[in-house]
C-alpha positions in Angstrom: 14.6 -29.4 18.7 13.0 -26.8 16.3 14.1 -27.2 12.7 16.1 -24.1 11.6 16.5 -23.0 8.4 19.7 -20.9 7.7 19.5 -18.7 4.4 22.4 -17.0 3.7 21.5 -13.8 1.5 24.3 -12.2 -0.6 24.0 -8.4 -1.6 25.0 -4.9 -2.4 23.8 -1.9 -1.3 24.0 -0.2 -4.8 22.3 -2.8 -6.6 18.5 -2.2 -6.8 17.8 -5.6 -7.9 18.9 -6.6 -4.1 16.4 -4.2 -2.9 13.6 -5.6 -4.6 14.6 -9.1 -3.7 15.4 -8.1 -0.1 11.4 -7.3 0.2 10.5 -10.0 -2.1 12.0 -12.5 0.7 10.9 -10.5 3.5 6.7 -11.1 2.1 7.9 -15.1 1.3 9.2 -15.1 4.6 5.9 -13.8 6.5 3.5 -16.0 4.4 5.5 -19.1 5.3 5.8 -17.9 8.8 2.0 -17.4 9.0 1.7 -21.2 7.8 4.4 -23.0 9.4 4.9 -21.4 12.6 6.8 -24.5 13.9 10.0 -23.8 11.7 12.7 -21.1 12.7 14.1 -19.0 9.8 17.7 -17.8 10.2 19.1 -14.7 7.6 22.5 -14.2 7.1 23.1 -11.0 5.5 26.3 -11.2 3.1 27.6 -8.2 2.2 29.3 -8.2 -1.6 30.6 -4.9 -2.8 30.2 -4.9 -6.5 32.9 -2.3 -7.3 35.0 -2.3 -4.1 37.7 -0.8 -6.5 35.4 2.6 -6.5 37.3 5.6 -4.9 36.6 6.1 -0.8 34.8 9.5 -1.5 32.7 7.5 -4.5 32.1 9.0 -8.3 29.2 10.7 -9.9 26.2 8.5 -10.3 24.7 9.9 -13.3 28.1 9.6 -15.2 28.9 6.5 -14.1 25.2 4.8 -15.4 25.9 6.7 -18.9 29.7 5.2 -19.2 28.1 2.3 -18.2 25.3 1.9 -20.5 26.3 3.8 -23.2 23.6 6.2 -24.0 21.2 8.4 -21.9 18.0 6.0 -23.7 19.9 3.2 -22.3 19.9 4.0 -19.1 16.6 5.4 -19.8 15.5 1.8 -20.9 17.4 0.2 -17.6 16.2 2.5 -15.1 12.4 2.1 -16.4 12.9 -1.5 -16.3 13.8 -1.4 -12.5 11.2 1.0 -11.5 8.6 -1.4 -12.9 10.2 -4.4 -10.9 10.1 -1.9 -7.9 6.7 -0.9 -7.7 5.5 -4.7 -7.5 8.0 -4.7 -4.2 6.7 -1.7 -3.0 9.4 0.6 -3.8 9.6 3.7 -5.4 13.7 4.6 -6.6 14.6 7.9 -6.7 17.3 7.0 -9.5 17.6 10.8 -10.8 18.3 12.5 -7.1 21.3 10.3 -6.6 24.8 12.2 -7.0 27.0 9.7 -5.6 28.0 6.8 -6.8 29.6 5.4 -3.2 32.2 2.8 -2.2 30.1 0.5 -0.2 32.8 -1.4 1.9 32.0 0.8 4.6 28.6 0.4 4.6 28.7 -3.1 4.7 31.4 -3.6 7.5 28.4 -1.3 9.4 26.6 -4.0 9.0 28.6 -7.0 9.9 29.4 -4.9 12.9 25.9 -4.6 13.6 25.2 -8.6 12.8 27.7 -9.7 15.1 26.9 -7.8 18.0 23.2 -7.3 17.5 20.2 -9.7 17.0 18.9 -10.2 13.0 16.2 -7.8 13.5 18.6 -4.7 14.4 20.8 -6.2 11.1 17.6 -6.6 9.0 16.7 -2.9 10.0 19.8 -1.7 9.4 20.3 -3.0 5.9 16.8 -1.8 5.0 17.3 1.9 6.5 20.6 1.9 4.3 19.0 0.8 1.5 16.2 3.7 1.6 19.2 6.5 2.5 20.6 5.5 -0.5 17.8 4.8 -3.2 14.9 7.1 -2.2 16.8 9.1 0.1 19.8 10.0 -2.2 22.2 9.7 0.9 25.5 9.0 0.1 26.3 6.1 1.9 29.7 5.9 1.6 30.5 8.8 3.8 30.7 7.4 7.0 29.2 10.1 9.1 26.3 9.5 7.1 26.3 5.7 8.1 26.8 6.6 11.8 24.0 9.0 11.6 21.7 6.0 9.6 22.8 3.9 12.6 21.9 6.4 14.8 18.6 6.6 13.4 17.9 2.7 14.1 18.5 3.4 17.7 22.7 1.8 17.5 25.4 3.2 19.2 28.3 2.8 17.2 31.6 4.9 17.3 33.2 6.5 14.5 36.5 4.2 16.0 34.4 1.3 15.5 33.4 1.8 12.2 36.8 2.7 10.6 38.1 0.0 12.7 35.4 -2.7 11.2 36.0 -0.8 7.5 39.9 -1.1 7.6 39.8 -5.3 7.9 36.3 -5.4 5.9 36.1 -8.7 3.8 33.9 -9.4 0.7 31.5 -12.6 1.2 32.7 -14.0 -2.2 35.4 -15.8 -0.8 32.7 -17.9 1.2 30.8 -18.4 -1.7 30.9 -18.7 -5.0 29.2 -15.7 -6.3 29.0 -13.9 -9.6 26.2 -11.6 -9.3 23.8 -10.5 -6.5 21.4 -11.1 -5.0 22.0 -14.7 -4.2 20.6 -17.4 -1.7 21.6 -20.2 -0.4 19.4 -22.6 1.5 20.8 -24.3 4.1 23.6 -24.9 2.3 22.2 -27.0 -0.3 20.9 -25.6 -2.8 21.2 -21.6 -4.3 18.9 -19.1 -6.2 20.6 -15.9 -8.1 18.4 -13.1 -8.8 15.4 -10.9 -7.7 12.9 -13.6 -7.9 9.1 -12.8 -7.1 8.4 -14.2 -3.7 6.2 -17.0 -5.2 9.7 -18.3 -6.2 11.7 -17.6 -2.5 8.4 -19.7 -1.0 8.7 -22.5 -3.1 12.6 -22.2 -2.0 11.7 -22.1 1.8 9.2 -25.1 1.3 11.7 -27.0 -0.7 14.5 -26.5 2.3 12.2 -27.7 4.7 10.7 -30.7 2.8 14.8 -31.8 3.1 15.3 -30.6 6.9 12.3 -32.5 8.2 12.0 -35.4 5.9 
């Protein structure tokens, strides 16, 4: 039987560090798979809305961060930090174009719906598309119509009724694991990493987990 390493990834779609972390994880996975094709890697994406109390229609994005960070200078400094890290991961954030801070419960419900009924590749493609839509294309991923459009662009057939039903029963991943921030990675339920680590660190964690798995 092929040894399987499961990596649980807790994330939120409005977290830029989660997109950076996802890109870094992809790089680490590609490098590891090239060197160890005998190991099966299974990625489980667990949505963790950071701001579940956000109004369903969202709220003004720029005003939210100004209020949260206290001044235009603080906002600019934070964005510069994130942009620098993003460039290393191949991400070009369009923060200035974003107008709506969305409630991500429906978006996470869509991801969970696809994960239950599709495969890992479809789920990963959808998550990437949602990140792209929000951070680079400034689309409102709290809007159900936008979510259905994005699903369609990924070749997925999801009805409004399915999405509404999934959204009404959506639950946070926080009940499953003790998570205080994202991105958060759990390797085979043995140990965890918190934060947007570089590919080398993630690959070391994967290798450590595999060593324990096959020892």
